VEXNU-455931 format. One record per residue (C-alpha): residue number from 1; chain; x, y, z. Coordinates in nm, 2 decimals, always signed. Each point is the difference from the previous one (the first is absolute). Example, Ala and Ser with C-alpha at 12.3 -4.5 7.8 and 13.67 -1.06 7.14 Angstrom:
BEGIN
<i 1&ch A&px +1.23&py -0.45&pz +0.78>
<i 2&ch A&px +0.14&py +0.34&pz -0.07>
***
This chain:
BEGIN
<i 1&ch A&px -4.62&py +0.07&pz -0.97>
<i 2&ch A&px +0.34&py -0.25&pz -0.04>
<i 3&ch A&px -0.02&py -0.18&pz -0.33>
<i 4&ch A&px -0.20&py -0.31&pz +0.03>
<i 5&ch A&px +0.12&py -0.40&pz -0.09>
<i 6&ch A&px -0.17&py -0.14&pz -0.28>
<i 7&ch A&px -0.07&py -0.39&pz -0.03>
<i 8&ch A&px +0.04&py -0.14&pz -0.32>
<i 9&ch A&px -0.10&py -0.39&pz -0.09>
<i 10&ch A&px +0.28&py -0.12&pz -0.25>
<i 11&ch A&px -0.03&py -0.35&pz -0.07>
<i 12&ch A&px -0.20&py -0.33&pz +0.12>
<i 13&ch A&px +0.12&py -0.32&pz -0.07>
<i 14&ch A&px +0.05&py -0.35&pz +0.18>
<i 15&ch A&px +0.36&py +0.09&pz +0.02>
<i 16&ch A&px +0.19&py +0.33&pz -0.02>
<i 17&ch A&px +0.40&py +0.01&pz -0.04>
<i 18&ch A&px +0.12&py +0.32&pz +0.13>
<i 19&ch A&px +0.39&py +0.14&pz +0.01>
<i 20&ch A&px +0.04&py +0.26&pz +0.26>
<i 21&ch A&px +0.27&py +0.20&pz -0.08>
<i 22&ch A&px +0.11&py +0.12&pz +0.34>
<i 23&ch A&px -0.12&py -0.15&pz +0.35>
<i 24&ch A&px -0.36&py +0.02&pz +0.06>
<i 25&ch A&px -0.17&py -0.10&pz +0.38>
<i 26&ch A&px -0.31&py -0.14&pz +0.14>
<i 27&ch A&px -0.19&py +0.27&pz +0.19>
<i 28&ch A&px +0.17&py -0.19&pz +0.31>
<i 29&ch A&px +0.35&py +0.06&pz -0.10>
<i 30&ch A&px +0.01&py -0.36&pz +0.07>
<i 31&ch A&px +0.09&py -0.11&pz -0.35>
<i 32&ch A&px +0.18&py +0.16&pz -0.30>
<i 33&ch A&px +0.03&py -0.10&pz -0.35>
<i 34&ch A&px +0.21&py +0.09&pz -0.29>
<i 35&ch A&px +0.03&py -0.17&pz -0.31>
<i 36&ch A&px -0.22&py -0.20&pz -0.18>
<i 37&ch A&px -0.32&py -0.18&pz +0.19>
<i 38&ch A&px -0.30&py -0.22&pz -0.07>
<i 39&ch A&px -0.33&py +0.11&pz +0.12>
<i 40&ch A&px -0.29&py -0.18&pz +0.04>
<i 41&ch A&px -0.24&py -0.13&pz +0.22>
<i 42&ch A&px -0.15&py -0.26&pz +0.25>
<i 43&ch A&px -0.34&py +0.00&pz +0.11>
<i 44&ch A&px +0.02&py +0.31&pz +0.22>
<i 45&ch A&px +0.38&py +0.10&pz -0.02>
<i 46&ch A&px +0.24&py +0.16&pz -0.20>
<i 47&ch A&px +0.25&py -0.26&pz -0.11>
<i 48&ch A&px +0.35&py +0.18&pz -0.10>
<i 49&ch A&px +0.28&py -0.23&pz -0.12>
<i 50&ch A&px +0.33&py +0.19&pz +0.03>
<i 51&ch A&px +0.37&py -0.15&pz -0.02>
<i 52&ch A&px -0.12&py -0.36&pz +0.00>
<i 53&ch A&px -0.21&py +0.06&pz +0.34>
<i 54&ch A&px -0.35&py +0.05&pz +0.04>
<i 55&ch A&px -0.21&py +0.30&pz +0.18>
<i 56&ch A&px -0.32&py -0.03&pz +0.13>
<i 57&ch A&px -0.19&py +0.34&pz +0.06>
<i 58&ch A&px -0.35&py +0.10&pz +0.08>
<i 59&ch A&px -0.23&py +0.12&pz -0.26>
<i 60&ch A&px +0.04&py +0.40&pz -0.09>
<i 61&ch A&px +0.41&py -0.04&pz +0.03>
<i 62&ch A&px +0.14&py +0.36&pz -0.11>
<i 63&ch A&px +0.39&py -0.01&pz -0.03>
<i 64&ch A&px +0.18&py +0.36&pz +0.03>
<i 65&ch A&px +0.35&py +0.11&pz -0.21>
<i 66&ch A&px +0.20&py +0.10&pz +0.31>
<i 67&ch A&px +0.13&py +0.26&pz -0.30>
<i 68&ch A&px -0.30&py +0.14&pz -0.16>
<i 69&ch A&px +0.20&py +0.23&pz -0.28>
<i 70&ch A&px +0.30&py -0.31&pz -0.13>
<i 71&ch A&px -0.25&py -0.28&pz +0.05>
<i 72&ch A&px -0.24&py -0.15&pz -0.22>
<i 73&ch A&px -0.18&py -0.34&pz -0.08>
<i 74&ch A&px -0.01&py -0.20&pz -0.32>
<i 75&ch A&px -0.30&py -0.17&pz -0.12>
<i 76&ch A&px +0.00&py -0.22&pz -0.30>
<i 77&ch A&px -0.34&py -0.08&pz -0.19>
<i 78&ch A&px -0.18&py +0.30&pz +0.04>
<i 79&ch A&px -0.27&py +0.02&pz -0.23>
<i 80&ch A&px -0.11&py +0.35&pz -0.16>
<i 81&ch A&px -0.30&py +0.07&pz -0.23>
<i 82&ch A&px -0.22&py -0.27&pz +0.16>
<i 83&ch A&px -0.29&py -0.07&pz -0.26>
<i 84&ch A&px +0.16&py +0.22&pz -0.28>
<i 85&ch A&px +0.16&py -0.12&pz -0.30>
<i 86&ch A&px +0.33&py +0.08&pz +0.09>
<i 87&ch A&px +0.00&py -0.15&pz +0.34>
<i 88&ch A&px +0.31&py -0.10&pz +0.08>
<i 89&ch A&px +0.27&py -0.12&pz +0.30>
<i 90&ch A&px +0.28&py +0.23&pz +0.12>
<i 91&ch A&px +0.28&py -0.04&pz +0.24>
<i 92&ch A&px -0.07&py +0.32&pz +0.23>
<i 93&ch A&px +0.20&py +0.16&pz +0.32>
<i 94&ch A&px -0.20&py +0.20&pz +0.29>
<i 95&ch A&px +0.13&py +0.25&pz +0.26>
<i 96&ch A&px -0.17&py -0.06&pz +0.42>
<i 97&ch A&px -0.15&py -0.24&pz +0.17>
<i 98&ch A&px -0.13&py -0.36&pz -0.13>
<i 99&ch A&px -0.31&py -0.13&pz +0.10>
<i 100&ch A&px -0.13&py -0.32&pz -0.02>
<i 101&ch A&px -0.35&py -0.13&pz +0.01>
<i 102&ch A&px -0.20&py -0.32&pz -0.04>
<i 103&ch A&px -0.29&py +0.02&pz -0.23>
<i 104&ch A&px -0.18&py -0.31&pz -0.09>
<i 105&ch A&px +0.30&py -0.22&pz +0.06>
<i 106&ch A&px +0.25&py +0.20&pz -0.19>
<i 107&ch A&px +0.24&py +0.29&pz +0.11>
<i 108&ch A&px -0.06&py +0.36&pz -0.07>
<i 109&ch A&px +0.27&py +0.17&pz -0.05>
<i 110&ch A&px -0.08&py +0.42&pz +0.11>
<i 111&ch A&px +0.27&py +0.26&pz -0.02>
<i 112&ch A&px -0.05&py +0.27&pz +0.24>
<i 113&ch A&px +0.17&py +0.35&pz -0.05>
<i 114&ch A&px -0.02&py +0.36&pz +0.08>
<i 115&ch A&px -0.25&py +0.13&pz -0.29>
<i 116&ch A&px +0.21&py +0.26&pz -0.18>
<i 117&ch A&px +0.26&py -0.30&pz -0.06>
<i 118&ch A&px -0.29&py -0.20&pz -0.18>
<i 119&ch A&px -0.08&py +0.30&pz -0.20>
<i 120&ch A&px +0.35&py -0.02&pz -0.17>
<i 121&ch A&px -0.07&py -0.32&pz -0.13>
<i 122&ch A&px -0.36&py +0.01&pz -0.07>
<i 123&ch A&px +0.08&py +0.35&pz -0.22>
<i 124&ch A&px +0.28&py -0.17&pz -0.13>
<i 125&ch A&px -0.17&py -0.26&pz -0.09>
<i 126&ch A&px -0.34&py +0.15&pz -0.13>
<i 127&ch A&px +0.22&py +0.23&pz -0.23>
<i 128&ch A&px +0.32&py +0.10&pz -0.14>
<i 129&ch A&px +0.24&py +0.14&pz +0.20>
<i 130&ch A&px +0.10&py +0.30&pz -0.26>
<i 131&ch A&px -0.40&py +0.08&pz +0.01>
<i 132&ch A&px -0.03&py +0.40&pz -0.01>
<i 133&ch A&px +0.04&py +0.05&pz +0.40>
<i 134&ch A&px -0.32&py +0.18&pz +0.00>
<i 135&ch A&px -0.17&py -0.29&pz -0.09>
<i 136&ch A&px +0.22&py -0.27&pz +0.26>
<i 137&ch A&px -0.14&py +0.30&pz +0.27>
<i 138&ch A&px -0.34&py -0.01&pz -0.11>
<i 139&ch A&px +0.00&py -0.41&pz +0.01>
<i 140&ch A&px +0.18&py +0.01&pz +0.30>
<i 141&ch A&px -0.30&py +0.21&pz +0.23>
<i 142&ch A&px -0.25&py -0.22&pz -0.14>
<i 143&ch A&px +0.20&py -0.34&pz +0.05>
<i 144&ch A&px +0.04&py +0.11&pz +0.38>
<i 145&ch A&px -0.32&py +0.12&pz +0.02>
<i 146&ch A&px -0.20&py -0.27&pz -0.15>
<i 147&ch A&px +0.23&py -0.26&pz +0.26>
<i 148&ch A&px -0.09&py +0.20&pz +0.31>
<i 149&ch A&px -0.36&py +0.08&pz -0.10>
<i 150&ch A&px +0.02&py -0.46&pz -0.06>
<i 151&ch A&px +0.15&py -0.02&pz +0.38>
<i 152&ch A&px -0.23&py +0.25&pz +0.15>
<i 153&ch A&px -0.29&py -0.23&pz -0.18>
<i 154&ch A&px +0.10&py -0.31&pz +0.11>
<i 155&ch A&px -0.01&py +0.16&pz +0.36>
<i 156&ch A&px -0.33&py +0.10&pz -0.06>
<i 157&ch A&px -0.12&py -0.34&pz -0.13>
<i 158&ch A&px +0.16&py -0.17&pz +0.30>
<i 159&ch A&px -0.21&py +0.19&pz +0.26>
<i 160&ch A&px -0.30&py -0.12&pz -0.23>
<i 161&ch A&px -0.20&py -0.34&pz +0.14>
<i 162&ch A&px -0.24&py +0.00&pz -0.27>
<i 163&ch A&px +0.09&py -0.21&pz -0.35>
<i 164&ch A&px +0.11&py +0.20&pz -0.32>
<i 165&ch A&px -0.15&py -0.10&pz -0.29>
<i 166&ch A&px +0.17&py +0.05&pz -0.33>
<i 167&ch A&px -0.22&py -0.24&pz -0.21>
<i 168&ch A&px -0.33&py +0.12&pz -0.06>
<i 169&ch A&px -0.23&py -0.28&pz -0.17>
<i 170&ch A&px -0.38&py -0.04&pz -0.10>
<i 171&ch A&px -0.16&py -0.28&pz -0.24>
<i 172&ch A&px +0.12&py +0.28&pz -0.33>
<i 173&ch A&px +0.31&py +0.14&pz +0.13>
<i 174&ch A&px +0.32&py -0.06&pz +0.12>
<i 175&ch A&px +0.21&py +0.27&pz +0.14>
<i 176&ch A&px +0.32&py +0.04&pz +0.14>
<i 177&ch A&px +0.32&py +0.23&pz +0.10>
<i 178&ch A&px +0.33&py -0.09&pz +0.15>
<i 179&ch A&px +0.10&py +0.27&pz +0.21>
<i 180&ch A&px -0.07&py -0.03&pz +0.42>
<i 181&ch A&px +0.07&py -0.33&pz +0.04>
<i 182&ch A&px +0.31&py -0.02&pz -0.14>
<i 183&ch A&px +0.27&py -0.08&pz +0.24>
<i 184&ch A&px -0.06&py -0.13&pz +0.36>
<i 185&ch A&px +0.34&py -0.05&pz +0.10>
<i 186&ch A&px +0.20&py +0.27&pz -0.13>
<i 187&ch A&px -0.06&py +0.37&pz -0.11>
<i 188&ch A&px +0.06&py -0.04&pz -0.36>
<i 189&ch A&px +0.14&py -0.28&pz -0.27>
<i 190&ch A&px +0.28&py +0.10&pz -0.21>
<i 191&ch A&px -0.20&py -0.05&pz -0.36>
<i 192&ch A&px -0.12&py +0.22&pz -0.27>
<i 193&ch A&px -0.34&py -0.15&pz +0.24>
<i 194&ch A&px +0.11&py +0.29&pz +0.23>
<i 195&ch A&px +0.30&py +0.20&pz -0.07>
<i 196&ch A&px +0.30&py -0.16&pz -0.20>
<i 197&ch A&px +0.32&py -0.09&pz +0.29>
<i 198&ch A&px +0.25&py -0.18&pz -0.10>
<i 199&ch A&px +0.26&py +0.10&pz +0.30>
<i 200&ch A&px +0.34&py +0.12&pz -0.04>
<i 201&ch A&px +0.00&py -0.15&pz -0.38>
<i 202&ch A&px -0.12&py +0.36&pz -0.13>
<i 203&ch A&px +0.05&py +0.22&pz +0.32>
<i 204&ch A&px +0.32&py +0.21&pz -0.07>
<i 205&ch A&px -0.07&py +0.24&pz -0.28>
<i 206&ch A&px +0.12&py +0.29&pz +0.11>
<i 207&ch A&px -0.29&py +0.22&pz -0.19>
<i 208&ch A&px -0.29&py -0.20&pz +0.19>
<i 209&ch A&px +0.21&py +0.05&pz +0.32>
<i 210&ch A&px +0.01&py +0.36&pz -0.02>
<i 211&ch A&px -0.38&py +0.00&pz -0.12>
<i 212&ch A&px -0.08&py -0.18&pz +0.32>
<i 213&ch A&px +0.26&py +0.19&pz +0.26>
<i 214&ch A&px -0.18&py +0.34&pz -0.14>
<i 215&ch A&px -0.34&py -0.17&pz +0.05>
<i 216&ch A&px +0.04&py -0.17&pz +0.38>
<i 217&ch A&px -0.29&py +0.02&pz +0.18>
<i 218&ch A&px -0.23&py +0.18&pz -0.29>
<i 219&ch A&px -0.34&py -0.17&pz -0.02>
<i 220&ch A&px -0.37&py +0.11&pz -0.22>
<i 221&ch A&px -0.24&py +0.09&pz +0.27>
<i 222&ch A&px -0.37&py +0.02&pz -0.04>
<i 223&ch A&px -0.27&py +0.11&pz +0.29>
<i 224&ch A&px +0.28&py -0.07&pz +0.30>
<i 225&ch A&px +0.09&py -0.38&pz -0.16>
<i 226&ch A&px +0.29&py -0.14&pz -0.21>
<i 227&ch A&px -0.14&py -0.03&pz -0.36>
<i 228&ch A&px -0.03&py -0.33&pz -0.12>
<i 229&ch A&px +0.21&py +0.10&pz -0.31>
<i 230&ch A&px -0.01&py -0.22&pz -0.31>
<i 231&ch A&px +0.16&py -0.04&pz -0.35>
<i 232&ch A&px +0.01&py -0.25&pz -0.31>
<i 233&ch A&px +0.20&py +0.07&pz -0.31>
<i 234&ch A&px -0.24&py +0.13&pz -0.23>
<i 235&ch A&px -0.36&py +0.15&pz +0.10>
<i 236&ch A&px -0.07&py -0.02&pz -0.39>
<i 237&ch A&px -0.09&py +0.34&pz -0.03>
<i 238&ch A&px -0.25&py +0.09&pz +0.29>
<i 239&ch A&px +0.07&py -0.12&pz +0.36>
<i 240&ch A&px -0.24&py -0.24&pz +0.17>
<i 241&ch A&px -0.17&py +0.09&pz +0.32>
<i 242&ch A&px +0.08&py -0.23&pz +0.30>
<i 243&ch A&px -0.31&py -0.16&pz +0.10>
<i 244&ch A&px -0.05&py -0.12&pz -0.37>
<i 245&ch A&px +0.30&py -0.25&pz +0.06>
<i 246&ch A&px -0.04&py -0.10&pz +0.37>
<i 247&ch A&px -0.19&py +0.06&pz +0.30>
<i 248&ch A&px -0.29&py +0.22&pz -0.04>
<i 249&ch A&px +0.17&py +0.31&pz +0.21>
<i 250&ch A&px +0.03&py +0.36&pz -0.21>
<i 251&ch A&px +0.36&py +0.16&pz +0.07>
<i 252&ch A&px -0.04&py +0.37&pz -0.11>
<i 253&ch A&px +0.36&py -0.06&pz -0.11>
<i 254&ch A&px -0.07&py -0.27&pz -0.27>
<i 255&ch A&px -0.23&py +0.12&pz -0.24>
<i 256&ch A&px -0.02&py -0.02&pz -0.35>
<i 257&ch A&px +0.12&py +0.27&pz -0.28>
<i 258&ch A&px +0.19&py +0.03&pz -0.30>
<i 259&ch A&px +0.37&py -0.05&pz +0.00>
<i 260&ch A&px +0.08&py +0.33&pz -0.17>
<i 261&ch A&px -0.07&py +0.35&pz +0.12>
<i 262&ch A&px -0.31&py +0.01&pz -0.20>
<i 263&ch A&px -0.27&py -0.30&pz -0.16>
<i 264&ch A&px +0.11&py -0.15&pz -0.29>
<i 265&ch A&px -0.18&py +0.10&pz -0.29>
<i 266&ch A&px -0.23&py -0.17&pz -0.23>
<i 267&ch A&px -0.11&py -0.23&pz +0.30>
<i 268&ch A&px -0.33&py -0.03&pz +0.23>
<i 269&ch A&px +0.18&py -0.09&pz +0.34>
<i 270&ch A&px -0.34&py -0.16&pz +0.11>
<i 271&ch A&px +0.05&py -0.37&pz +0.01>
<i 272&ch A&px -0.35&py -0.10&pz +0.11>
<i 273&ch A&px -0.07&py +0.03&pz -0.37>
<i 274&ch A&px +0.19&py -0.30&pz -0.12>
<i 275&ch A&px +0.02&py +0.17&pz -0.39>
<i 276&ch A&px +0.21&py +0.28&pz +0.19>
<i 277&ch A&px +0.26&py -0.26&pz +0.16>
<i 278&ch A&px +0.04&py -0.21&pz -0.37>
<i 279&ch A&px +0.09&py +0.37&pz -0.16>
<i 280&ch A&px +0.25&py +0.04&pz +0.31>
<i 281&ch A&px +0.15&py -0.36&pz -0.03>
<i 282&ch A&px +0.01&py +0.03&pz -0.35>
<i 283&ch A&px +0.08&py +0.33&pz -0.05>
<i 284&ch A&px +0.39&py +0.13&pz +0.14>
<i 285&ch A&px -0.11&py +0.34&pz +0.22>
<i 286&ch A&px +0.34&py +0.22&pz +0.12>
<i 287&ch A&px +0.08&py -0.05&pz +0.35>
<i 288&ch A&px +0.33&py -0.01&pz +0.22>
<i 289&ch A&px +0.05&py -0.35&pz -0.02>
<i 290&ch A&px -0.06&py -0.04&pz -0.40>
<i 291&ch A&px +0.32&py -0.02&pz -0.10>
<i 292&ch A&px +0.27&py -0.21&pz -0.17>
<i 293&ch A&px +0.29&py +0.19&pz +0.09>
<i 294&ch A&px +0.27&py -0.27&pz +0.09>
<i 295&ch A&px +0.21&py +0.21&pz +0.28>
<i 296&ch A&px -0.30&py +0.10&pz +0.16>
<i 297&ch A&px -0.17&py -0.36&pz +0.01>
<i 298&ch A&px +0.34&py -0.12&pz +0.10>
<i 299&ch A&px -0.02&py +0.16&pz +0.36>
<i 300&ch A&px -0.28&py -0.17&pz +0.07>
<i 301&ch A&px +0.00&py -0.38&pz -0.15>
<i 302&ch A&px +0.29&py -0.24&pz +0.10>
<i 303&ch A&px +0.15&py -0.22&pz -0.22>
<i 304&ch A&px -0.29&py -0.27&pz +0.07>
<i 305&ch A&px -0.26&py +0.29&pz -0.06>
<i 306&ch A&px +0.15&py +0.14&pz -0.31>
<i 307&ch A&px -0.10&py -0.26&pz -0.26>
<i 308&ch A&px -0.36&py +0.14&pz +0.04>
<i 309&ch A&px -0.01&py +0.34&pz -0.23>
<i 310&ch A&px -0.40&py -0.03&pz -0.10>
<i 311&ch A&px -0.12&py +0.10&pz +0.36>
<i 312&ch A&px -0.19&py +0.33&pz -0.07>
<i 313&ch A&px -0.19&py -0.23&pz -0.25>
<i 314&ch A&px -0.01&py -0.36&pz -0.05>
<i 315&ch A&px -0.16&py -0.28&pz -0.18>
<i 316&ch A&px -0.02&py -0.40&pz +0.18>
<i 317&ch A&px -0.17&py -0.29&pz -0.28>
<i 318&ch A&px -0.15&py -0.27&pz +0.19>
<i 319&ch A&px -0.15&py -0.31&pz -0.15>
<i 320&ch A&px -0.29&py -0.17&pz +0.11>
<i 321&ch A&px +0.21&py -0.25&pz +0.15>
<i 322&ch A&px +0.22&py +0.25&pz +0.16>
<i 323&ch A&px -0.24&py +0.22&pz +0.15>
<i 324&ch A&px -0.21&py -0.29&pz +0.11>
<i 325&ch A&px +0.33&py -0.17&pz +0.15>
<i 326&ch A&px +0.07&py +0.31&pz +0.21>
<i 327&ch A&px -0.34&py +0.14&pz +0.08>
<i 328&ch A&px -0.11&py -0.38&pz +0.15>
<i 329&ch A&px +0.36&py -0.08&pz +0.17>
<i 330&ch A&px +0.07&py +0.35&pz +0.14>
<i 331&ch A&px -0.34&py +0.05&pz +0.15>
<i 332&ch A&px -0.22&py -0.20&pz +0.26>
<i 333&ch A&px -0.25&py -0.10&pz -0.28>
<i 334&ch A&px +0.00&py -0.20&pz -0.29>
<i 335&ch A&px -0.19&py +0.26&pz -0.28>
<i 336&ch A&px +0.05&py -0.32&pz -0.26>
<i 337&ch A&px +0.04&py +0.13&pz -0.34>
<i 338&ch A&px +0.06&py +0.39&pz -0.02>
<i 339&ch A&px -0.34&py +0.19&pz -0.18>
<i 340&ch A&px +0.05&py +0.36&pz +0.06>
<i 341&ch A&px +0.16&py +0.28&pz +0.25>
<i 342&ch A&px -0.21&py +0.25&pz +0.06>
<i 343&ch A&px +0.15&py +0.36&pz +0.19>
<i 344&ch A&px -0.26&py +0.05&pz +0.29>
<i 345&ch A&px +0.15&py +0.32&pz +0.17>
<i 346&ch A&px +0.33&py +0.15&pz -0.06>
<i 347&ch A&px +0.20&py +0.25&pz +0.21>
<i 348&ch A&px +0.07&py +0.39&pz -0.11>
<i 349&ch A&px +0.31&py -0.13&pz -0.17>
<i 350&ch A&px -0.20&py -0.24&pz -0.23>
<i 351&ch A&px +0.14&py -0.29&pz +0.26>
<i 352&ch A&px -0.28&py -0.28&pz +0.02>
<i 353&ch A&px -0.15&py -0.02&pz +0.32>
<i 354&ch A&px -0.23&py -0.30&pz -0.08>
<i 355&ch A&px +0.02&py -0.25&pz -0.28>
<i 356&ch A&px -0.25&py -0.24&pz -0.09>
<i 357&ch A&px +0.13&py -0.36&pz -0.13>
<i 358&ch A&px -0.28&py -0.12&pz -0.17>
<i 359&ch A&px +0.10&py -0.39&pz -0.04>
<i 360&ch A&px -0.18&py -0.32&pz -0.17>
<i 361&ch A&px -0.02&py -0.10&pz +0.40>
<i 362&ch A&px -0.05&py +0.33&pz +0.18>
<i 363&ch A&px +0.01&py +0.32&pz -0.01>
<i 364&ch A&px +0.12&py +0.23&pz +0.29>
<i 365&ch A&px +0.13&py +0.39&pz +0.06>
<i 366&ch A&px +0.31&py +0.00&pz +0.13>
<i 367&ch A&px +0.23&py +0.28&pz +0.15>
<i 368&ch A&px +0.17&py +0.18&pz +0.09>
<i 369&ch A&px +0.28&py +0.20&pz -0.22>
<i 370&ch A&px +0.29&py -0.32&pz +0.14>
<i 371&ch A&px -0.19&py -0.26&pz -0.03>
<i 372&ch A&px -0.14&py +0.05&pz -0.33>
<i 373&ch A&px +0.36&py +0.03&pz -0.11>
<i 374&ch A&px +0.09&py -0.33&pz +0.22>
<i 375&ch A&px -0.20&py -0.18&pz -0.17>
<i 376&ch A&px +0.05&py +0.07&pz -0.42>
<i 377&ch A&px +0.41&py -0.02&pz +0.04>
<i 378&ch A&px +0.22&py -0.26&pz +0.08>
<i 379&ch A&px +0.20&py +0.30&pz +0.20>
<i 380&ch A&px -0.23&py +0.32&pz +0.03>
<i 381&ch A&px -0.16&py +0.12&pz -0.25>
<i 382&ch A&px +0.20&py +0.40&pz -0.10>
<i 383&ch A&px -0.37&py +0.18&pz +0.15>
<i 384&ch A&px -0.33&py -0.09&pz +0.00>
<i 385&ch A&px -0.09&py +0.30&pz -0.20>
<i 386&ch A&px -0.07&py -0.17&pz -0.35>
<i 387&ch A&px -0.26&py -0.09&pz -0.26>
<i 388&ch A&px -0.14&py -0.31&pz -0.12>
<i 389&ch A&px +0.00&py -0.18&pz -0.38>
<i 390&ch A&px -0.18&py -0.33&pz -0.09>
<i 391&ch A&px +0.13&py -0.12&pz -0.28>
<i 392&ch A&px -0.05&py -0.35&pz -0.20>
<i 393&ch A&px -0.37&py -0.07&pz +0.13>
<i 394&ch A&px -0.07&py -0.39&pz -0.03>
<i 395&ch A&px -0.32&py -0.12&pz +0.12>
<i 396&ch A&px -0.04&py +0.33&pz +0.23>
<i 397&ch A&px +0.39&py -0.09&pz +0.13>
<i 398&ch A&px +0.27&py +0.27&pz -0.08>
<i 399&ch A&px +0.27&py -0.15&pz -0.11>
<i 400&ch A&px +0.25&py +0.30&pz +0.09>
<i 401&ch A&px -0.02&py +0.26&pz +0.25>
<i 402&ch A&px +0.22&py +0.33&pz -0.04>
<i 403&ch A&px +0.02&py +0.21&pz +0.31>
<i 404&ch A&px +0.13&py +0.34&pz -0.14>
<i 405&ch A&px +0.10&py +0.22&pz +0.32>
<i 406&ch A&px +0.18&py +0.28&pz +0.17>
<i 407&ch A&px +0.25&py +0.11&pz +0.28>
<i 408&ch A&px +0.20&py -0.24&pz +0.21>
<i 409&ch A&px -0.12&py -0.10&pz +0.37>
<i 410&ch A&px -0.28&py +0.15&pz +0.23>
<i 411&ch A&px +0.05&py +0.35&pz -0.11>
<i 412&ch A&px -0.09&py +0.12&pz +0.33>
<i 413&ch A&px +0.24&py +0.31&pz +0.13>
<i 414&ch A&px +0.32&py +0.10&pz -0.11>
<i 415&ch A&px +0.05&py -0.13&pz -0.38>
<i 416&ch A&px +0.39&py -0.11&pz -0.02>
<i 417&ch A&px +0.05&py +0.04&pz -0.38>
<i 418&ch A&px -0.23&py +0.35&pz +0.02>
<i 419&ch A&px +0.23&py +0.13&pz +0.31>
<i 420&ch A&px +0.33&py -0.13&pz -0.21>
<i 421&ch A&px -0.15&py +0.23&pz -0.28>
<i 422&ch A&px -0.03&py +0.29&pz +0.23>
<i 423&ch A&px +0.34&py +0.00&pz +0.16>
<i 424&ch A&px +0.13&py +0.01&pz -0.39>
<i 425&ch A&px -0.25&py +0.32&pz -0.03>
<i 426&ch A&px +0.14&py +0.18&pz +0.33>
<i 427&ch A&px -0.24&py -0.07&pz +0.22>
<i 428&ch A&px +0.16&py -0.02&pz +0.35>
<i 429&ch A&px -0.14&py -0.27&pz +0.25>
<i 430&ch A&px -0.22&py +0.22&pz +0.19>
<i 431&ch A&px -0.18&py +0.06&pz -0.33>
<i 432&ch A&px +0.00&py -0.37&pz -0.11>
<i 433&ch A&px -0.15&py -0.09&pz +0.35>
<i 434&ch A&px -0.29&py +0.29&pz -0.03>
<i 435&ch A&px -0.07&py -0.13&pz -0.33>
<i 436&ch A&px -0.06&py -0.37&pz +0.09>
<i 437&ch A&px -0.14&py +0.04&pz +0.37>
<i 438&ch A&px -0.24&py +0.29&pz +0.00>
<i 439&ch A&px -0.08&py +0.20&pz +0.28>
<i 440&ch A&px +0.29&py -0.20&pz +0.24>
<i 441&ch A&px +0.27&py +0.20&pz +0.22>
<i 442&ch A&px +0.32&py -0.08&pz +0.00>
<i 443&ch A&px +0.14&py -0.05&pz +0.38>
<i 444&ch A&px +0.36&py -0.09&pz +0.13>
<i 445&ch A&px -0.09&py -0.25&pz +0.31>
<i 446&ch A&px +0.38&py -0.04&pz +0.13>
***
């Protein structure tokens, strides 16, 4: 098996400005472009304005560099951190083919490149290049596994004629998860929604290149299939099951367990009892990811993440006006004033799977994990592992809500901060992977 290529969605815009650093030609080799070009669309045509000339191409245009190693494409105004508090625009460079696709009248820029080159950027973007080699190796393997599993899943779904629903709605409930429907026109996006990919901007750290080359083609496997390996910043002390965050499928290698060699003392991890969840979230249980070591944290948290150090246990305060505006603007319902937030069902890490929102106009249960986080924050709440405190109740309406929470992200699979701590403690990459993906096998595909 040769190393496959991956198609990455970079930017969707009415007009895209690119600079081809090298010669790029269309598949028919009849047009060559270099330097600055402006790409737009008109009906079903891709329009390129280059050297005061206008060129029209059919939808799905692919431009390839004549010299892969010594060419790249500079793209202005690439948005990173979409929907998060640190959302910003960057100038980024990309190697490989550049594809232009018309989506709802806009131009989508897609980068096509070998998966190993893609990983150079992903690992460098997800964490610092001076991280421990064992951490980088483990992350290279799970990132490669996740990507190849997504490509396999897309191929399987394209053969299924039945519609696939990600929303379960009744009169009392609105349950939604985000995953299998994600991308139709490319394999993955370039942002945190999939894996951070920022082209060659952060792709040349020798330590990262070493980790990827030494694990080239290596993936996690389970029952003959590539493992859908997931990761998040901090599990908060206990990892979460896959089905509690996404589609209701159990993966044997994505289970719940304490992020330690043993269960933390003094805590009952049966979170079906709310008192146990309250004690756990209000507490400070021992875990690999329970660290304030700045050198360890700096391996995983890039500059735009590193401002946040209260990820293991955190607190968010909302006034009635703030929380009502959030929920009513970010959900598909009008709850009116928010009277109560009631935990209905928690996952194995204490993350809420279902939350009842009691409003002056409407009461409804919402889920799953990401939907709860999405409607309770301007960007994304750190996690759905939280407890609720109401204060200043006037005429039955709380004027203040306090959310006290644990962890950062969905908590499924590898805990990046926990893995960084394990690397510092001397665990090798196989031990790190076998801690977070129990029962999975490691195999070299190519």
